[in-house]
KEDONU-190027 format. One line per field, with one value per atom (N, C-alpha, C): z, x, y; residue number from 1; atom name; chain. Coordinates in steps of 0.1 Angstrom, whole numbers. Last residue first. Example, Ala and Ser with C-alpha at 12.3 -4.5 7.8 and 13.67 -1.06 7.14 Angstrom:
2
up [71_71_79_78_78_78]
east [128_137_129_132_123_132]
north [-22_-11_0_-57_-45_-33]
pos [2_2_2_1_1_1]
site [N_CA_C_N_CA_C]
unit [A_A_A_A_A_A]
//
This chain:
134
up [-254_-244_-241_-274_-276_-267_-271_-268_-270_-297_-285_-284_-304_-308_-295_-314_-303_-309_-338_-332_-321_-356_-352_-346_-365_-365_-360_-389_-376_-376_-408_-406_-392_-409_-411_-409_-419_-416_-419_-418_-418_-414_-415_-428_-429_-388_-396_-410_-363_-376_-384_-329_-339_-352_-308_-317_-328_-276_-287_-295_-265_-264_-277_-243_-255_-254_-219_-228_-241_-201_-208_-218_-193_-184_-190_-216_-213_-204_-213_-224_-222_-190_-190_-201_-199_-188_-188_-217_-222_-211_-201_-211_-216_-186_-179_-189_-204_-199_-191_-209_-219_-214_-184_-189_-199_-189_-184_-191_-184_-188_-181_-194_-185_-190_-209_-201_-191_-227_-213_-204_-253_-251_-237_-250_-257_-254_-235_-229_-236_-253_-240_-233_-275_-276_-263_-264_-269_-270_-258_-247_-251_-285_-275_-263_-294_-300_-291_-278_-278_-283_-286_-273_-271_-320_-310_-296_-338_-331_-321_-350_-353_-346_-346_-337_-339_-345_-352_-344_-331_-344_-352_-309_-318_-331_-298_-302_-312_-291_-300_-306_-272_-284_-295_-252_-260_-273_-243_-249_-258_-233_-244_-251_-213_-224_-236_-195_-203_-214_-178_-193_-201_-152_-158_-173_-150_-149_-155_-150_-163_-162_-124_-131_-144_-105_-111_-118_-76_-89_-93_-61_-61_-75_-63_-66_-65_-39_-50_-51_-30_-26_-38_-43_-41_-37_-23_-35_-32_5_-5_-17_40_27_17_64_59_44_82_71_67_117_104_94_144_133_120_174_163_152_193_198_186_187_184_189_198_197_196_197_210_209_170_180_194_159_156_166_169_172_170_157_172_176_130_135_151_129_126_131_136_144_142_115_129_138_94_94_108_99_99_100_96_110_110_75_77_91_83_78_81_95_82_75_121_112_98_134_136_125_126_122_123_138_123_119_165_158_143_169_170_163_166_156_157_188_175_164_214_207_193_236_227_220_252_257_248_242_251_257_222_235_246_202_207_221_197_200_207_190_202_207_165_176_190_151_153_165_150_156_159_136_150_157_111_118_133_104_106_114_102_111_114_82_96_106_59_64_78_45_52_57_14_28_34_-17_-9_6_-38_-30_-22_-70_-56_-49]
east [-8_-18_-25_12_1_-10_31_34_24_21_30_30_-10_1_8_-30_-23_-12_-57_-46_-40_-88_-77_-65_-109_-111_-99_-112_-106_-105_-140_-129_-124_-160_-163_-152_-137_-151_-154_-111_-113_-127_-108_-106_-109_-109_-121_-120_-94_-92_-104_-87_-96_-93_-61_-66_-75_-51_-58_-64_-18_-32_-38_10_2_-12_23_24_17_19_32_34_-7_4_18_-19_-20_-9_-11_-6_-8_-26_-11_-5_-52_-47_-32_-53_-55_-49_-49_-39_-41_-72_-59_-48_-92_-91_-78_-89_-86_-84_-72_-84_-80_-50_-53_-65_-28_-42_-45_3_-4_-18_22_12_5_38_42_33_27_41_45_-1_6_21_-8_-10_-2_0_6_4_-16_-1_5_-41_-38_-23_-39_-41_-38_-37_-26_-27_-62_-50_-38_-78_-80_-67_-71_-67_-68_-57_-68_-63_-32_-37_-48_-21_-35_-40_6_-3_-18_32_19_8_54_56_43_43_52_53_31_23_31_53_43_35_66_73_63_47_51_58_46_34_38_72_67_55_72_81_77_53_50_59_56_54_52_57_69_68_31_43_55_8_14_27_-1_3_10_14_3_8_29_31_18_26_23_24_30_41_38_6_15_27_-19_-8_0_-53_-40_-29_-80_-73_-60_-79_-86_-77_-71_-67_-75_-98_-86_-83_-106_-109_-96_-106_-101_-103_-114_-123_-118_-98_-99_-108_-93_-96_-97_-90_-79_-81_-112_-99_-88_-134_-131_-117_-134_-132_-128_-140_-127_-124_-165_-154_-141_-179_-178_-167_-176_-170_-169_-191_-177_-170_-216_-210_-195_-221_-221_-214_-221_-211_-210_-242_-228_-218_-264_-260_-246_-257_-261_-257_-268_-258_-263_-283_-286_-275_-282_-272_-274_-302_-301_-293_-296_-309_-308_-271_-273_-286_-277_-268_-270_-292_-299_-291_-272_-283_-291_-257_-251_-262_-273_-269_-264_-258_-268_-264_-237_-246_-257_-218_-227_-238_-207_-200_-208_-225_-224_-217_-219_-232_-233_-192_-196_-210_-194_-186_-190_-209_-214_-207_-191_-204_-211_-170_-168_-181_-182_-176_-175_-188_-199_-194_-162_-172_-183_-150_-145_-155_-173_-165_-161_-169_-177_-168_-151_-154_-163_-167_-158_-161_-165_-172_-162_-152_-151_-157]
north [225_224_237_215_225_223_195_208_219_172_175_190_158_167_171_131_138_146_136_129_137_130_138_129_115_129_137_90_94_109_101_93_95_121_107_97_145_142_128_157_142_138_183_178_163_191_191_185_173_179_179_178_173_180_169_179_172_164_158_169_170_174_168_163_161_166_164_175_174_144_143_155_148_152_152_137_151_156_111_118_133_105_103_111_108_117_116_86_100_110_64_67_82_66_67_71_62_75_77_34_44_58_14_21_32_-14_0_6_-40_-36_-23_-47_-38_-35_-61_-68_-60_-48_-48_-56_-54_-53_-54_-57_-67_-66_-33_-47_-57_-14_-14_-28_-19_-20_-21_-15_-28_-30_13_3_-11_22_24_15_15_9_11_31_16_9_56_52_37_54_56_52_72_60_64_94_91_79_97_105_101_77_77_84_85_78_78_97_105_98_75_86_95_58_54_65_75_70_66_77_89_85_51_57_69_48_39_45_67_69_60_56_68_71_35_32_44_42_36_34_54_62_55_38_42_49_35_23_27_62_55_43_74_69_61_106_91_86_133_124_110_143_146_137_120_127_131_124_116_126_138_134_127_159_151_149_158_161_153_165_157_161_194_184_177_197_201_190_196_191_195_186_195_188_168_181_191_141_150_164_127_121_131_145_138_133_152_163_156_127_134_145_123_114_120_145_143_134_139_151_150_114_115_127_123_113_113_141_146_136_123_134_140_106_101_112_123_118_113_151_138_133_184_175_161_205_201_193_213_219_215_198_213_219_172_178_193_168_166_173_172_181_180_149_162_172_130_130_143_135_137_138_154_142_145_179_174_161_188_178_173_204_210_200_189_190_196_194_181_181_221_217_204_220_227_223_206_200_206_224_211_205_246_247_234_235_239_240_231_219_223_257_247_235_268_274_264_253_252_257_239_250_247_206_216_226_200_198_209_192_201_198_163_173_181_157_154_166]
pos [134_134_134_133_133_133_132_132_132_131_131_131_130_130_130_129_129_129_128_128_128_127_127_127_126_126_126_125_125_125_124_124_124_123_123_123_122_122_122_121_121_121_120_120_120_119_119_119_118_118_118_117_117_117_116_116_116_115_115_115_114_114_114_113_113_113_112_112_112_111_111_111_110_110_110_109_109_109_108_108_108_107_107_107_106_106_106_105_105_105_104_104_104_103_103_103_102_102_102_101_101_101_100_100_100_99_99_99_98_98_98_97_97_97_96_96_96_95_95_95_94_94_94_93_93_93_92_92_92_91_91_91_90_90_90_89_89_89_88_88_88_87_87_87_86_86_86_85_85_85_84_84_84_83_83_83_82_82_82_81_81_81_80_80_80_79_79_79_78_78_78_77_77_77_76_76_76_75_75_75_74_74_74_73_73_73_72_72_72_71_71_71_70_70_70_69_69_69_68_68_68_67_67_67_66_66_66_65_65_65_64_64_64_63_63_63_62_62_62_61_61_61_60_60_60_59_59_59_58_58_58_57_57_57_56_56_56_55_55_55_54_54_54_53_53_53_52_52_52_51_51_51_50_50_50_49_49_49_48_48_48_47_47_47_46_46_46_45_45_45_44_44_44_43_43_43_42_42_42_41_41_41_40_40_40_39_39_39_38_38_38_37_37_37_36_36_36_35_35_35_34_34_34_33_33_33_32_32_32_31_31_31_30_30_30_29_29_29_28_28_28_27_27_27_26_26_26_25_25_25_24_24_24_23_23_23_22_22_22_21_21_21_20_20_20_19_19_19_18_18_18_17_17_17_16_16_16_15_15_15_14_14_14_13_13_13_12_12_12_11_11_11_10_10_10_9_9_9_8_8_8_7_7_7_6_6_6_5_5_5_4_4_4_3_3_3_2_2_2_1_1_1]
site [N_CA_C_N_CA_C_N_CA_C_N_CA_C_N_CA_C_N_CA_C_N_CA_C_N_CA_C_N_CA_C_N_CA_C_N_CA_C_N_CA_C_N_CA_C_N_CA_C_N_CA_C_N_CA_C_N_CA_C_N_CA_C_N_CA_C_N_CA_C_N_CA_C_N_CA_C_N_CA_C_N_CA_C_N_CA_C_N_CA_C_N_CA_C_N_CA_C_N_CA_C_N_CA_C_N_CA_C_N_CA_C_N_CA_C_N_CA_C_N_CA_C_N_CA_C_N_CA_C_N_CA_C_N_CA_C_N_CA_C_N_CA_C_N_CA_C_N_CA_C_N_CA_C_N_CA_C_N_CA_C_N_CA_C_N_CA_C_N_CA_C_N_CA_C_N_CA_C_N_CA_C_N_CA_C_N_CA_C_N_CA_C_N_CA_C_N_CA_C_N_CA_C_N_CA_C_N_CA_C_N_CA_C_N_CA_C_N_CA_C_N_CA_C_N_CA_C_N_CA_C_N_CA_C_N_CA_C_N_CA_C_N_CA_C_N_CA_C_N_CA_C_N_CA_C_N_CA_C_N_CA_C_N_CA_C_N_CA_C_N_CA_C_N_CA_C_N_CA_C_N_CA_C_N_CA_C_N_CA_C_N_CA_C_N_CA_C_N_CA_C_N_CA_C_N_CA_C_N_CA_C_N_CA_C_N_CA_C_N_CA_C_N_CA_C_N_CA_C_N_CA_C_N_CA_C_N_CA_C_N_CA_C_N_CA_C_N_CA_C_N_CA_C_N_CA_C_N_CA_C_N_CA_C_N_CA_C_N_CA_C_N_CA_C_N_CA_C_N_CA_C_N_CA_C_N_CA_C_N_CA_C_N_CA_C_N_CA_C_N_CA_C_N_CA_C_N_CA_C_N_CA_C_N_CA_C_N_CA_C_N_CA_C_N_CA_C_N_CA_C_N_CA_C_N_CA_C_N_CA_C_N_CA_C_N_CA_C_N_CA_C_N_CA_C_N_CA_C_N_CA_C_N_CA_C_N_CA_C]
unit [A_A_A_A_A_A_A_A_A_A_A_A_A_A_A_A_A_A_A_A_A_A_A_A_A_A_A_A_A_A_A_A_A_A_A_A_A_A_A_A_A_A_A_A_A_A_A_A_A_A_A_A_A_A_A_A_A_A_A_A_A_A_A_A_A_A_A_A_A_A_A_A_A_A_A_A_A_A_A_A_A_A_A_A_A_A_A_A_A_A_A_A_A_A_A_A_A_A_A_A_A_A_A_A_A_A_A_A_A_A_A_A_A_A_A_A_A_A_A_A_A_A_A_A_A_A_A_A_A_A_A_A_A_A_A_A_A_A_A_A_A_A_A_A_A_A_A_A_A_A_A_A_A_A_A_A_A_A_A_A_A_A_A_A_A_A_A_A_A_A_A_A_A_A_A_A_A_A_A_A_A_A_A_A_A_A_A_A_A_A_A_A_A_A_A_A_A_A_A_A_A_A_A_A_A_A_A_A_A_A_A_A_A_A_A_A_A_A_A_A_A_A_A_A_A_A_A_A_A_A_A_A_A_A_A_A_A_A_A_A_A_A_A_A_A_A_A_A_A_A_A_A_A_A_A_A_A_A_A_A_A_A_A_A_A_A_A_A_A_A_A_A_A_A_A_A_A_A_A_A_A_A_A_A_A_A_A_A_A_A_A_A_A_A_A_A_A_A_A_A_A_A_A_A_A_A_A_A_A_A_A_A_A_A_A_A_A_A_A_A_A_A_A_A_A_A_A_A_A_A_A_A_A_A_A_A_A_A_A_A_A_A_A_A_A_A_A_A_A_A_A_A_A_A_A_A_A_A_A_A_A_A_A_A_A_A_A_A_A_A_A_A_A_A_A_A_A_A_A_A_A_A_A_A_A_A_A_A_A_A_A_A_A_A_A_A_A_A_A_A_A_A]
//
């Protein structure tokens, strides 16, 4: 995810537009897109400030997997060599929840598991999830 423009740049754009210049002229002068200059001018007009909005999800928002994490942890503890595809299949078959493989991986990482590759399994399944070694 990109970073917001600095407060200095935001304020200079807003002041330039407030001084009577067009939004598109401000975008050319400061090297930002026209839509950014338009959005900053509208925000400054409505709120009197050009502070960036918060990025990302709010902390504590529940995802699709949060109610099923105990199920996933139980399966991984019983058989750490399962693939993400097999975990997704088990979750969909048992709970009817279709989910992307990367979502399962991130949920297991948040639950304290990490994926460890094993060099002794060359050509076979290369590893499995282990608890507590992040």
